[in-house]
Structure formats: structure tokens, C-alpha cells
C-alpha positions as CSV (number, residue, x, y, z in Angstrom):
1,M,-26.1,5.9,15.9
2,N,-26.7,5.5,19.7
3,L,-23.3,7.0,21.0
4,Q,-22.4,7.2,24.6
5,I,-19.1,8.8,25.5
6,L,-17.4,9.2,21.9
7,P,-19.3,12.8,21.2
8,S,-17.5,13.8,24.2
9,I,-14.4,13.8,23.4
10,T,-12.3,16.1,21.9
11,G,-9.0,14.6,22.6
12,P,-7.0,12.1,24.2
13,E,-6.9,14.2,27.4
14,D,-10.5,13.5,27.9
15,L,-10.0,9.4,28.2
16,R,-7.7,9.9,31.3
17,Q,-10.8,11.0,33.2
18,L,-12.9,8.3,32.5
19,S,-13.2,5.2,34.4
20,L,-12.5,1.7,33.0
21,P,-16.3,0.8,32.5
22,K,-16.3,4.2,30.8
23,L,-13.7,3.7,28.5
24,E,-15.2,0.1,27.7
25,Q,-18.0,2.1,26.7
26,L,-16.2,4.2,24.4
27,A,-14.7,1.0,22.6
28,G,-18.3,0.3,21.9
29,D,-19.0,3.8,20.5
30,V,-15.7,3.8,18.6
31,R,-16.7,-0.1,16.8
32,E,-20.3,1.6,16.0
33,V,-19.0,4.5,14.2
34,L,-16.5,2.1,12.1
35,C,-19.6,-0.3,11.0
36,N,-21.1,3.1,10.2
37,L,-18.5,3.8,7.9
38,I,-18.4,0.8,6.1
39,A,-21.8,1.1,5.5
40,C,-21.0,4.3,3.3
41,R,-18.2,3.6,1.3
42,S,-15.1,1.0,1.0
43,A,-12.4,1.2,4.1
44,H,-10.3,-0.7,6.1
45,F,-12.6,-2.5,8.6
46,A,-11.4,-5.8,10.4
47,S,-7.7,-4.2,11.0
48,N,-9.5,-1.0,12.9
49,L,-11.7,-2.8,14.9
50,G,-8.8,-5.1,16.3
51,V,-7.1,-2.2,17.7
52,V,-9.8,-0.3,19.6
53,E,-8.7,-1.3,23.1
54,L,-5.4,-1.0,22.3
55,C,-5.6,2.3,20.9
56,I,-8.0,3.6,23.8
57,A,-5.2,2.2,26.3
58,L,-2.2,4.2,24.8
59,H,-3.9,7.3,24.6
60,A,-4.7,7.0,28.1
61,S,-1.6,6.1,29.4
62,F,0.7,8.5,27.2
63,D,0.5,11.8,26.1
64,F,1.2,11.7,22.3
65,L,1.8,15.4,22.4
66,Q,4.9,14.8,24.4
67,D,5.5,11.1,24.0
68,R,5.6,9.9,20.2
69,L,3.5,7.7,18.4
70,I,4.0,6.0,15.0
71,W,1.0,3.4,13.6
72,D,3.2,1.1,11.2
73,T,1.2,0.7,8.0
74,G,-1.1,3.2,8.8
75,H,-4.3,1.6,7.6
76,Q,-5.6,0.9,11.2
77,I,-5.8,4.6,12.2
78,Y,-9.3,5.2,12.5
79,P,-9.9,4.9,16.1
80,H,-6.7,6.8,16.4
81,K,-8.6,9.6,14.1
82,L,-11.8,9.4,16.2
83,L,-9.5,10.1,19.8
84,T,-7.6,12.5,18.6
85,G,-10.7,15.5,18.2
86,R,-11.7,14.1,14.5
87,F,-14.9,12.5,15.1
88,P,-16.8,15.4,13.3
89,Q,-15.0,14.8,10.2
90,F,-15.1,11.1,10.6
91,D,-17.8,10.9,7.4
92,S,-15.5,12.2,5.1
93,M,-13.1,9.3,5.4
94,R,-11.2,8.7,2.3
95,T,-13.3,11.3,-0.1
96,K,-11.8,13.8,-1.6
97,G,-11.1,16.9,0.2
98,G,-11.7,14.8,3.6
99,L,-9.7,12.7,6.2
100,M,-7.1,10.8,4.7
101,G,-7.5,6.9,5.7
102,Y,-3.6,6.7,6.6
103,P,-1.8,8.9,9.3
104,N,-1.7,12.8,7.9
105,P,0.5,15.3,9.5
106,A,-1.3,18.1,8.2
107,E,-4.5,16.9,10.0
108,S,-3.1,16.6,13.6
109,D,-0.1,16.9,15.3
110,Y,-0.8,13.9,16.5
111,D,0.1,12.3,13.4
112,L,3.5,12.4,13.2
113,F,4.3,10.2,9.2
114,M,2.5,9.6,7.0
115,T,3.0,5.9,7.3
116,G,1.3,4.1,4.3
117,H,4.2,0.9,3.7
118,A,4.7,-1.7,6.0
119,G,8.1,-2.1,8.3
120,A,9.7,1.5,9.0
121,S,7.4,2.3,12.2
122,V,10.4,1.3,14.5
123,S,13.2,2.7,12.6
124,T,11.5,6.2,12.2
125,A,10.6,5.7,16.7
126,L,13.9,4.5,16.8
127,G,15.3,8.0,15.3
128,L,12.8,9.8,17.4
129,A,14.0,8.7,20.4
130,S,17.7,9.0,19.5
131,G,17.2,12.6,18.3
132,D,15.5,13.2,21.7
133,D,18.6,11.8,23.5
134,V,21.2,14.0,21.2
135,L,19.0,17.3,21.9
136,R,18.4,16.3,25.4
137,A,15.1,16.3,25.2
138,E,12.5,15.3,27.8
139,Q,13.7,13.0,29.7
140,G,10.8,10.7,30.4
141,R,9.7,11.0,27.1
142,R,8.9,7.6,24.9
143,S,8.4,7.0,21.5
144,V,6.1,4.2,20.5
145,A,6.1,2.2,17.5
146,V,2.7,-0.4,17.0
147,I,3.8,-2.7,14.3
148,G,1.5,-5.8,13.2
149,D,3.0,-9.5,12.9
150,G,2.4,-9.4,9.0
151,A,4.9,-6.4,8.7
152,F,7.2,-7.7,11.8
153,P,8.9,-9.9,9.3
154,S,10.2,-7.0,7.1
155,G,13.8,-7.0,6.8
156,I,13.9,-3.1,7.8
157,V,12.4,-4.3,11.3
158,F,15.4,-6.4,12.1
159,E,17.7,-3.5,10.9
160,A,15.9,-1.3,13.8
161,L,15.6,-3.6,16.3
162,N,19.4,-4.6,15.8
163,N,20.5,-0.8,16.6
164,A,18.0,-0.1,19.0
165,R,19.8,-1.2,22.3
166,R,22.7,1.0,21.2
167,Q,20.6,4.2,19.7
168,S,18.3,4.9,22.6
169,G,16.7,3.3,25.9
170,K,13.8,4.9,25.4
171,L,11.8,2.6,22.7
172,L,8.9,1.1,23.0
173,V,7.6,-1.5,20.0
174,I,4.1,-3.0,20.8
175,L,3.8,-5.8,18.5
176,N,-0.1,-6.3,17.4
177,D,0.1,-9.9,17.0
178,N,-3.5,-10.6,15.2
179,Q,-2.0,-13.7,13.2
180,M,-3.2,-11.4,10.3
181,S,-1.6,-9.0,7.5
182,I,-4.0,-8.7,4.8
183,C,-3.7,-12.2,4.2
184,P,-2.1,-15.1,6.8
185,P,1.3,-14.7,7.6
186,V,3.5,-17.0,6.3
187,G,7.5,-17.8,7.3
188,G,9.4,-18.5,10.2
189,V,8.4,-15.1,12.3
190,A,5.2,-16.2,12.2
191,D,6.2,-19.8,13.5
192,Y,7.8,-18.3,16.0
193,L,4.9,-15.9,17.2
194,D,2.4,-18.8,17.2
195,R,4.9,-20.8,19.7
196,L,5.1,-17.8,21.9
197,R,1.1,-17.5,21.7
198,I,0.5,-21.1,22.6
199,N,2.7,-22.3,24.6
200,P,0.6,-24.0,27.2
201,M,2.7,-23.9,30.3
202,Y,3.6,-20.0,29.5
203,T,0.1,-19.2,28.3
204,G,-1.2,-20.5,32.0
205,F,1.5,-18.2,34.0
206,K,0.7,-15.4,32.4
207,E,-2.8,-15.3,33.0
208,E,-2.2,-16.0,36.4
209,I,0.5,-13.5,36.6
210,G,-2.8,-11.1,34.8
211,K,-4.8,-11.7,37.5
212,I,-2.1,-10.6,40.0
213,L,-1.2,-7.7,38.6
214,S,-5.1,-6.5,38.1
215,K,-4.7,-6.3,42.2
216,V,-1.5,-4.5,42.4
217,P,-1.2,-0.7,42.7
218,L,0.1,1.4,39.5
219,F,2.7,3.1,41.3
220,G,6.2,2.2,43.2
221,D,4.8,-1.5,44.5
222,P,7.8,-3.7,45.5
223,T,5.6,-6.6,44.7
224,E,4.7,-5.2,41.4
225,R,8.4,-5.1,40.5
226,F,9.0,-8.6,41.8
227,L,6.0,-10.2,39.9
228,V,7.5,-8.6,36.8
229,Q,10.9,-10.0,37.7
230,L,9.4,-13.5,38.2
231,K,7.4,-13.6,35.1
232,E,10.9,-12.8,32.8
233,A,12.6,-15.4,34.7
234,A,9.8,-18.4,34.3
235,K,9.2,-16.6,30.5
236,A,13.2,-17.6,30.2
237,G,12.7,-21.0,31.3
238,L,9.6,-22.0,29.5
239,S,10.9,-20.5,26.1
240,G,14.4,-21.6,26.0
241,G,15.9,-17.9,25.5
242,M,14.1,-15.3,23.4
243,I,15.7,-14.2,20.4
244,F,14.3,-10.4,21.4
245,E,16.0,-10.4,24.6
246,D,19.1,-11.8,23.2
247,M,19.0,-8.6,20.6
248,G,18.7,-6.6,23.8
249,L,15.2,-5.6,24.2
250,R,12.9,-6.3,27.1
251,Y,10.4,-8.6,25.8
252,L,6.6,-8.4,27.6
253,G,3.8,-10.5,27.0
254,P,1.9,-12.0,25.2
255,I,-1.1,-10.0,26.8
256,D,-4.9,-9.6,25.8
257,G,-4.8,-7.0,23.3
258,H,-8.6,-6.4,24.2
259,N,-8.4,-5.6,28.1
260,I,-8.0,-2.2,28.4
261,G,-7.4,-2.4,32.0
262,L,-4.6,-5.3,31.8
263,L,-3.1,-3.1,28.7
264,R,-2.9,0.1,31.0
265,K,-1.0,-1.6,33.8
266,Y,1.5,-3.0,31.3
267,L,1.9,0.2,29.6
268,K,2.2,1.9,33.0
269,L,4.7,-0.6,33.8
270,V,7.1,0.2,30.6
271,R,7.0,3.7,31.5
272,R,9.9,2.7,34.4
273,I,12.1,-0.1,32.5
274,K,15.2,1.1,31.3
275,G,16.1,0.2,27.9
276,P,14.0,-0.9,24.5
277,V,11.0,-2.8,25.3
278,L,9.0,-5.2,23.0
279,L,5.2,-5.5,24.3
280,H,3.7,-8.2,22.4
281,V,-0.2,-7.9,22.6
282,V,-2.6,-10.4,21.4
283,T,-5.7,-9.0,19.2
284,E,-8.4,-10.1,16.9
285,K,-8.7,-8.6,13.6
286,G,-12.3,-8.0,13.2
287,H,-13.1,-8.2,16.8
288,G,-16.4,-7.0,17.7
289,F,-18.2,-7.6,14.5
290,R,-18.5,-11.1,14.4
291,P,-18.9,-11.6,10.4
292,A,-15.0,-9.5,10.5
293,A,-13.8,-11.4,12.5
294,E,-14.5,-15.0,10.8
295,D,-13.3,-13.7,7.8
296,P,-10.9,-10.7,8.0
297,V,-9.3,-11.4,4.7
298,L,-12.9,-10.7,2.9
299,F,-13.2,-7.7,5.7
300,H,-9.6,-6.4,5.5
301,A,-11.3,-3.7,3.0
302,P,-14.6,-5.0,2.1
303,P,-16.9,-3.1,-0.6
304,Q,-19.7,-1.2,1.5
305,F,-22.5,-3.3,3.2
306,Q,-25.7,-3.1,5.5
307,R,-25.7,-4.7,8.5
308,C,-28.4,-5.9,11.1
309,E,-26.4,-6.3,14.4
310,D,-23.9,-8.8,13.7
311,K,-25.6,-9.8,10.4
312,I,-24.6,-8.9,6.7
313,V,-27.8,-7.8,4.9
314,A,-26.7,-6.8,2.0
315,M,-23.1,-6.2,0.5
316,K,-22.7,-4.2,-2.6
317,K,-20.1,-5.1,-5.3
318,S,-18.8,-3.9,-8.5
319,S,-20.0,-5.9,-11.0
320,A,-17.3,-4.7,-13.6
321,R,-14.4,-6.5,-14.2
322,S,-11.1,-5.0,-13.2
323,L,-7.7,-4.9,-15.1
324,T,-6.6,-7.0,-11.8
325,H,-9.0,-9.8,-12.8
326,V,-7.8,-9.4,-16.2
327,A,-4.1,-10.0,-15.2
328,S,-4.7,-12.7,-12.4
329,E,-6.6,-14.9,-15.3
330,A,-3.8,-14.4,-17.6
331,V,-1.2,-15.4,-14.9
332,L,-3.8,-18.5,-14.3
333,A,-3.4,-19.3,-17.9
334,Q,0.3,-19.2,-18.3
335,M,1.0,-21.5,-15.3
336,R,-1.3,-24.1,-16.7
337,G,0.3,-24.1,-20.1
338,N,4.4,-23.8,-19.1
339,T,5.6,-25.6,-15.7
340,R,8.3,-23.5,-15.3
341,V,6.4,-20.3,-14.9
342,T,5.8,-19.6,-10.8
343,V,4.1,-16.8,-9.4
344,M,5.2,-14.8,-6.1
345,T,3.8,-11.9,-4.2
346,A,4.4,-10.4,-1.3
347,A,1.5,-10.9,1.2
348,M,-0.8,-9.6,-1.6
349,C,-2.6,-12.9,-3.0
350,Q,-6.1,-11.2,-2.2
351,G,-5.4,-7.8,-3.6
352,N,-4.0,-9.3,-6.6
353,K,-7.0,-12.0,-7.0
354,L,-4.3,-15.0,-7.3
355,E,-6.3,-17.2,-4.6
356,K,-7.2,-19.9,-7.6
357,T,-3.7,-19.6,-8.8
358,R,-2.4,-20.5,-5.4
359,D,-5.3,-23.3,-4.7
360,E,-4.8,-24.9,-8.2
361,Y,-0.7,-24.5,-7.9
362,P,0.4,-24.5,-4.4
363,D,3.8,-25.7,-5.4
364,R,4.4,-22.9,-7.6
365,F,3.0,-20.1,-6.0
366,F,4.8,-18.3,-3.0
367,D,3.6,-16.0,-0.7
368,T,6.5,-14.3,0.9
369,G,5.1,-12.1,3.4
370,I,5.8,-8.4,3.4
371,C,9.3,-8.8,2.5
372,E,9.3,-7.1,-1.1
373,A,13.2,-7.1,-1.3
374,H,13.4,-10.5,-0.5
375,T,10.6,-11.2,-3.2
376,V,12.8,-9.6,-5.9
377,A,15.9,-11.0,-5.0
378,F,14.2,-14.8,-4.6
379,A,12.6,-14.4,-7.9
380,A,16.2,-13.9,-9.5
381,G,17.5,-16.9,-7.9
382,Q,14.4,-19.0,-9.7
383,A,15.0,-17.4,-13.1
384,K,18.4,-18.2,-12.8
385,V,17.9,-21.9,-12.5
386,G,15.6,-21.7,-15.7
387,L,12.3,-21.0,-14.0
388,R,9.9,-18.1,-15.2
389,P,8.9,-16.4,-12.1
390,I,6.2,-13.6,-12.0
391,V,6.2,-11.2,-9.4
392,D,2.9,-9.7,-8.7
393,I,3.2,-6.9,-7.1
394,Y,1.5,-3.3,-6.2
395,S,3.6,-0.5,-8.0
396,T,4.4,1.6,-4.9
397,F,5.4,-1.7,-3.2
398,L,7.7,-2.5,-5.9
399,Q,9.7,0.6,-4.7
400,R,10.5,-1.4,-1.5
401,A,12.9,-3.6,-3.8
402,Y,14.4,-1.5,-6.2
403,D,18.0,-2.0,-5.0
404,H,17.2,-5.9,-6.1
405,I,15.6,-5.1,-9.2
406,F,18.6,-3.1,-10.0
407,Q,21.3,-5.7,-9.1
408,E,20.2,-9.2,-8.6
409,V,17.6,-8.9,-12.0
410,A,18.3,-6.2,-14.6
411,L,22.5,-6.3,-14.3
412,Q,22.0,-9.9,-14.4
413,N,19.6,-10.0,-17.1
414,L,17.5,-12.7,-15.8
415,P,13.7,-13.5,-17.3
416,V,12.3,-12.4,-14.3
417,T,8.6,-10.8,-15.1
418,F,7.0,-7.8,-13.2
419,M,3.5,-7.4,-12.9
420,L,2.7,-4.1,-11.5
421,D,-0.7,-3.5,-10.2
422,R,-2.1,-0.3,-9.2
423,A,0.0,1.4,-11.4
424,G,-1.3,5.2,-11.8
425,L,-3.5,6.6,-9.0
426,A,-4.8,4.3,-6.5
427,G,-7.8,6.6,-5.5
428,P,-9.1,6.4,-2.0
429,D,-5.6,5.2,-0.6
430,G,-3.7,8.4,-1.4
431,P,-0.4,9.3,-1.9
432,T,1.0,6.7,0.1
433,H,0.0,3.8,-2.2
434,H,-0.5,5.9,-5.7
435,G,1.7,3.9,-8.0
436,V,3.0,6.7,-10.3
437,F,6.8,6.6,-10.2
438,D,7.3,3.4,-11.9
439,F,8.0,4.4,-15.1
440,G,10.5,6.8,-13.8
441,Y,12.5,4.4,-11.7
442,L,12.3,1.9,-14.0
443,R,13.2,3.2,-17.7
444,V,16.4,4.0,-16.4
445,L,17.7,0.4,-15.7
446,P,19.4,-1.3,-18.6
447,N,17.9,-4.7,-19.8
448,L,14.7,-3.7,-18.6
449,V,11.4,-3.7,-21.1
450,V,8.7,-1.6,-19.6
451,M,5.0,-2.2,-20.8
452,A,1.8,-0.7,-20.2
453,P,-1.5,-2.2,-22.0
454,G,-3.8,0.3,-23.4
455,D,-7.0,-1.9,-22.9
456,A,-7.8,-5.4,-21.3
457,K,-7.0,-7.3,-24.5
458,D,-3.1,-5.8,-24.2
459,L,-2.4,-7.2,-20.8
460,P,-2.5,-11.2,-21.5
461,A,-0.6,-10.4,-24.7
462,M,1.5,-8.5,-23.0
463,L,2.3,-11.3,-20.1
464,E,2.7,-14.2,-22.9
465,F,5.3,-11.6,-24.8
466,A,7.3,-10.9,-21.2
467,L,7.6,-14.8,-20.3
468,K,8.9,-15.7,-23.8
469,H,11.4,-12.7,-24.0
470,N,14.9,-13.7,-22.7
471,G,15.3,-10.8,-20.2
472,P,13.5,-8.9,-17.1
473,C,10.2,-7.3,-18.5
474,A,7.8,-5.1,-16.4
475,C,4.0,-4.7,-17.4
476,R,2.1,-2.0,-15.2
477,Y,-1.9,-1.5,-14.9
478,P,-4.3,0.8,-12.6
479,K,-6.7,-0.1,-10.5
480,A,-9.3,0.4,-13.0
481,V,-12.2,-1.3,-14.9
482,A,-11.0,-3.2,-17.8
483,E,-12.0,-1.9,-20.9
484,D,-11.8,-3.7,-24.4
485,L,-11.1,-1.1,-27.3
486,D,-13.4,-1.7,-30.1
487,R,-11.0,-1.9,-32.8
488,A,-13.1,-3.1,-35.5
489,A,-14.9,0.3,-35.4
490,M,-11.9,2.0,-36.0
491,S,-10.8,-0.4,-38.5
492,Q,-8.2,-1.8,-36.7
493,D,-7.1,-5.7,-36.1
494,F,-5.4,-6.3,-32.7
495,S,-1.8,-5.9,-33.6
496,P,0.5,-8.7,-31.8
497,V,2.5,-7.7,-28.9
498,E,6.1,-7.2,-30.3
499,L,9.3,-5.5,-28.9
500,G,9.4,-2.0,-29.3
501,R,6.2,-1.5,-31.8
502,S,3.4,0.6,-30.9
503,E,-0.1,-0.1,-32.2
504,V,-1.4,3.0,-34.6
505,L,-5.3,2.7,-33.8
506,R,-5.8,5.9,-36.5
507,W,-3.3,8.6,-37.9
508,G,-4.3,12.0,-37.9
509,T,-3.3,15.2,-39.8
510,D,-3.9,18.2,-37.4
511,G,-2.5,16.3,-34.6
512,C,-2.0,12.6,-32.8
513,L,-2.7,11.7,-29.0
514,I,0.1,9.1,-27.8
515,A,-1.3,6.9,-25.1
516,C,1.2,4.9,-22.9
517,G,-1.1,2.8,-20.8
518,A,-4.8,2.5,-19.5
519,L,-6.0,6.1,-20.8
520,L,-5.7,4.9,-24.2
521,P,-9.9,4.3,-24.2
522,R,-10.1,8.6,-23.1
523,C,-7.6,9.3,-25.7
524,V,-9.9,7.6,-28.5
525,E,-13.0,9.3,-27.1
526,A,-11.4,12.8,-27.2
527,A,-10.3,12.5,-30.7
528,A,-13.7,11.4,-31.9
529,Q,-14.9,14.0,-29.9
530,L,-12.6,16.6,-31.5
531,G,-13.6,15.0,-34.6
532,V,-17.1,16.1,-34.6
533,D,-15.3,19.7,-33.9
534,G,-13.6,19.4,-37.0
535,L,-10.4,18.4,-36.1
536,D,-8.5,15.7,-37.2
537,V,-6.2,13.9,-34.3
538,G,-4.9,10.5,-34.6
539,V,-4.6,8.0,-31.5
540,I,-1.3,5.6,-31.3
541,N,-1.3,3.1,-28.5
542,A,2.6,3.1,-27.7
543,R,2.5,-0.3,-25.1
544,F,6.1,0.1,-24.4
545,L,8.2,2.7,-22.5
546,K,11.2,0.9,-23.0
547,P,12.3,0.1,-25.9
548,L,10.6,3.1,-27.3
549,D,8.9,2.9,-31.1
550,T,11.2,5.4,-32.2
551,E,9.9,4.9,-35.7
552,I,5.9,5.2,-35.3
553,I,6.4,7.9,-32.5
554,L,8.8,10.1,-34.3
555,R,7.0,10.1,-37.2
556,A,4.2,11.7,-35.8
557,V,6.3,14.4,-34.2
558,R,7.2,15.1,-37.7
559,E,4.4,14.8,-39.5
560,C,1.5,15.8,-37.2
561,G,0.7,19.4,-36.5
562,F,0.9,18.7,-32.4
563,V,1.4,16.0,-30.6
564,V,0.1,15.6,-26.8
565,T,1.5,12.1,-24.6
566,V,-0.8,10.8,-22.3
567,E,0.1,8.7,-19.3
568,E,-1.3,7.8,-15.8
569,A,2.3,8.4,-14.2
570,A,4.9,10.8,-13.2
571,L,5.8,13.3,-16.1
572,A,9.2,13.5,-14.5
573,G,11.3,10.9,-16.1
574,G,8.6,9.4,-17.7
575,F,6.7,8.2,-21.1
576,G,6.5,11.8,-22.5
577,S,9.9,12.7,-21.3
578,A,11.0,9.7,-23.0
579,V,9.2,11.0,-26.5
580,L,10.7,14.6,-25.8
581,E,14.7,12.9,-25.5
582,A,14.1,10.8,-28.7
583,A,12.6,13.4,-30.4
584,S,15.6,15.8,-29.2
585,E,18.5,13.5,-30.5
586,A,16.6,13.0,-33.7
587,G,17.0,16.6,-34.3
588,L,13.4,17.4,-34.6
589,D,11.6,20.4,-33.5
590,T,9.5,19.5,-30.2
591,S,7.9,22.9,-29.6
592,H,4.8,21.4,-30.7
593,I,4.7,18.5,-28.4
594,R,2.3,18.8,-24.9
595,R,2.7,16.1,-22.0
596,L,-0.4,15.3,-19.9
597,G,0.3,13.3,-16.7
598,I,1.4,13.5,-12.7
599,P,2.9,16.9,-12.3
600,D,5.6,17.3,-9.5
601,V,3.5,16.8,-6.9
602,F,2.1,13.9,-4.3
603,V,-1.6,13.6,-5.3
604,E,-4.2,13.6,-2.6
605,H,-6.5,10.9,-2.1
606,G,-10.4,10.7,-4.0
607,E,-11.5,8.5,-6.1
608,R,-9.6,8.0,-9.4
609,D,-12.2,9.6,-11.8
610,E,-12.1,13.1,-9.3
611,L,-8.5,12.9,-9.5
612,L,-8.1,12.0,-13.3
613,A,-10.3,15.3,-14.0
614,D,-8.6,17.8,-11.3
615,L,-5.4,16.5,-13.5
616,G,-6.4,17.2,-17.1
617,L,-6.4,13.5,-17.2
618,D,-10.4,12.8,-18.2
619,V,-11.6,13.0,-22.0
620,P,-12.8,16.9,-21.4
621,G,-9.1,17.3,-20.4
622,I,-7.5,15.7,-23.3
623,A,-9.8,17.4,-25.8
624,A,-8.7,20.7,-23.9
625,T,-5.2,20.0,-24.1
626,C,-5.3,19.2,-28.1
627,L,-7.2,22.4,-29.0
628,E,-5.0,24.5,-27.1
629,A,-2.2,23.2,-29.0
630,Q,-4.0,23.3,-32.4
631,R,-4.6,27.2,-31.4
632,T,-1.1,28.0,-30.4
633,R,0.4,26.1,-33.7
634,R,-2.2,28.0,-35.6
635,K,-0.7,30.9,-33.7
636,A,3.1,30.4,-34.4
637,K,2.1,30.1,-38.5
638,I,0.6,33.5,-38.4
639,E,3.2,35.5,-36.4
640,P,5.9,36.3,-38.8
């Protein structure tokens, strides 16, 4: 890489010494580093390219060791990390022990919150500003939230804006409008932003004002204040009343988010405005790298590729079929076979591989945007009138709709099917995206059936079961390669999926592994290895967390020398806990039961297999737990 400026940047204070041409050179350096990273590994890409100039302008205009900065959603954090002293470590991005792909307060004082979900930035920034008011902190301090147009329709954003005028006057919300989330935005808010962006009269007037502002001094000029007032008056007349102004925020923009000079002008202006401000910045996702700008959906988080200038030379793709692919194919098959089946997703059409379903059945496919609470309540309404809606969503994002799972779905006992992708460890995306809490937060709700496929063949069968079941169901599966168990080698046929019934793959006299979920193939392999050592260990595919197959599982507790439960979920309140509870209620000895799963910690980022090994959830770890359980059992028999 031929970098001109970036290697000399040790922190944001260095930016304030640079001329505008040097800052523009710095933007080129940042893009070069981003392109170099994506040649090494998969990472968020187009969104980071889109905020380079905005990030530079922010750090050149504010001191965020005094002022406050929150990046909503957080996957566009890479330029921020490069400018805040982390360039020397940048090649470790998204690797185990390296930089996180999201803000991380453990890495830098410039990262205030670990933000991996959309929409909360305005609330947290407002809380920071309000807290400063209560504590009578520095009077000039501003709290800044940068939020994308995809996240902006989230309900919590409008809850925050509703309170902004009364809670603090030191809030700046920067609406980064790139006309994209992960997929193209949907809904009335997106349409409203389109009208602001393309109004020909206002756009022309805005451009003229921008030209005049470029000739106005930064500080204290009465002409500058007059121009701002003139612009605001014209804006109100041309737009017929602004929703943001009506809510008590001063609205500025839209302005070019790739013009560092203009951005700095407006950021200086904002500091002198009393009251909360919303600055509307228009950017291009993928800006500066033509393939990403032309296809920002593909380049949101692409697999690694090699490039030659602005052309893709080769893109490395995994040929392995994933459980996400299996799920999407199963959804499409059900849509084809049943006209009452609908599917909805919260801005994750591409992530859930639903493009083909969307294109084939546009009338029964619903992208609600990043509005998970609405998605679940909306599905409940469809179920109430006789449809069979599928909510296809990431496990970690479903948490945002928990009250509606309880109130609108489970309490009403409505037949909504939840397909929970990315359940378990989400690899390099880290703790904000690990879907490890769904077992715990779902199994407590009456009426709700909770399933986890042991292999790829289980998954379509579970979806078919769920769509025939007269009540709500959840089916969770990780971001992992789809594995098919060789049941014939175990002298087994595929057992149909029946409510609350597990699948016994083999019975063991010494012990038993009971897997709930996609770690089942690892359990089968561990049992085979233990067999070589003379240990007879059975394997059960639990399939259901709720209702639990107490008949088979409690038989294993009674008859096997030891029992090891295995789950890619939090141990607290999870499958192993359910087994212990059932055994205790049956009055059985539980001292020989061991649980493997996610301990009571937030697991850091890394490749999924690396993290599983660290947690003892790989084949050697599972086998070692069985051997330890066997030794403990033998020792207990010897001692009087």
C-alpha cells in the first residue's frame, strides 16, 4: 500500500493540523486500507467506504474525548478506528484476539458503547447529553449520534426524538442517508427521505447556499447566520412543514456527505445552535470503489476478494452449503405448497437468503425494515386472520421484539413460526451478534414450542411441523455448514419430527451425549472416538427444548453411567438446565449429569470453530468431558 497521510495519524488531534487537501488525501488512504483488509478476510465493506469523509470531518471538528460520539449499528466503525490510533493493529480486524468489527470500549476511550444493534444511538446520546446537564458538566459539550437511514425507522429512534427537546439541548443527530440498510430501505420514512433528497427546488437552493457558505468564515459572521435563517425559511416553504422541526429539532440539510469542507462548515454551525439538531447528510454506500458503489448489497459484507484498481479479479466463495441455505430452500418449498404461508424479515433478505422467495412471491414476502418489534406484532395479526406467517430473523435481533413474542404471539397462542438464523456463535461478528440467549428467553413462555435441528435433514422437517402445529414455534440454527448425519451407518432411519420427541441415534451403557442443536455431528464423532478407547457412549438428538422428551431423556439419566448435555447456547436457563429440572422433579440423582454450552460470559469474536474449541464444544472437548465424567463416576463407586 502506498499511504501518504494515515501512517502519521496517531489520534484525531493530528487531523486538526491538516489542510483540506491533506484531509482529502487521508480519505484516499483510508479507502486503500479498507480495500486491503477485504482482500484478506470477509468484513463489512460498503458501509465503511460510505462514511470515510463524514468520519474525518467529525474528528476534525470535535474533540471526542470531551464531546461524545455514538455510531449506530456499529459496523461502519472501521474509519473511526483508523483515525483513533488503531491503524497499527488494523490488520487484526475481526480475528480472535484482534480488533472487533464494532465499537469496543475496551479498545479505546473513543468507543463509548459496544453497538451492534440498530436504533439505540439517539437514545444513548440523548442520555449522555442529559446526564451532562444534570451533573452540570462542560457547557459546550455535544453528544453526537450517527445513524443510517436504514436504522432510522426503528421505533426506539422516534421514542428518543419525541423526548429530545425536553431532555437536552446538546444533542446532534447525524442522519447518514445512503438510501440503504443491508438491503434497500422500505416504508414511509424511506419515501419521506427520498422527497427531501430529490425535491428539485430545494436541492438547487441547497447547492447555491453550499457555494455561498464555502466563502463564509467559520466563526461569528452575521452573514452566515442570515444565510442559515434564510435557508431554514425557504426549506419550510418548499417542504410544507418538516416532521423533525415539528418534533422540536432544528433540521439542516441534506448536504453532500463526501465534501469534507462543507461538512466541517455545517459541523461548526451546529455547535452554535441552541437545542437539538438533526443534520441530514447524503452519502453513497461503497463510495470510492466502483463495484461496491454499484452493488452495495453484495458488498455489504462480501467474502474476501482480490482487486486490480477498480475491478474485481477474483472473489473467493465457499462452496459449502450452509444451514441458512437449507432454511431458505425450505421456506420457499412451503410457500410453493401452501398459499396461506407468508414470510417476513427485518431488512435481512440477503442475510437470510430470501431473494428467490421475494422475487417469486412478492405478495407474500414482507421486508419490514429494521423494525423487529413491528415485525412480530405484524405476524401475529396475519396469524389471527388465518395465515401461517414465518418470521425469518437473526436470533440476536429477535431479542428486540421480546415483549411482542410474549404479548401478541405466545399469550394469544397464535401459529407464528420463528426461524432463528445465526443462533449460537456468530463468529467474527462477536458478542453483539452471538445468538446464545434464545433458549433461555424463549423456553419460559407458555404455548411456545422451541426446536433445534441436529443436522440439515432436521431443518425442513421442523419447518413443516411448525406450519402444521396449532400454536407458535421457534426453530433455531447457527451460521454453520449444513451437515447431514449418516444415519444408515448407525443403522438408523430418519425419524419423523413429532412434538416433544427426540431421536435416539445409538444407546450407550457407559454414558450418553444428549445434543440439542447443530453440535450433534460433533457428539456423534466424539462418541465414535470414545468407542475406540473402549467407552460405550450413546447419542441422542434432542430436537426439542420445549416440550422436553422426558421419557427418553430421563431414561438416559436413570440407565447411563453419565449424561453430558451439549448446546450452542447459554447454559443459564438453557437445554442442560431443562434436563436438570426434569430429573430433579422426577426425584432422580443428578450428580452424574454434566452440561456443555456457553458459560455466563459474553464471548468475544473469532472464527466459530476457534470459539467452540475454547469452550470445550469441539470434538476433543466433548470427548474430554465424557472421560472426566467417567472417571468421576468410577471414583465415586470405589470410595465407600
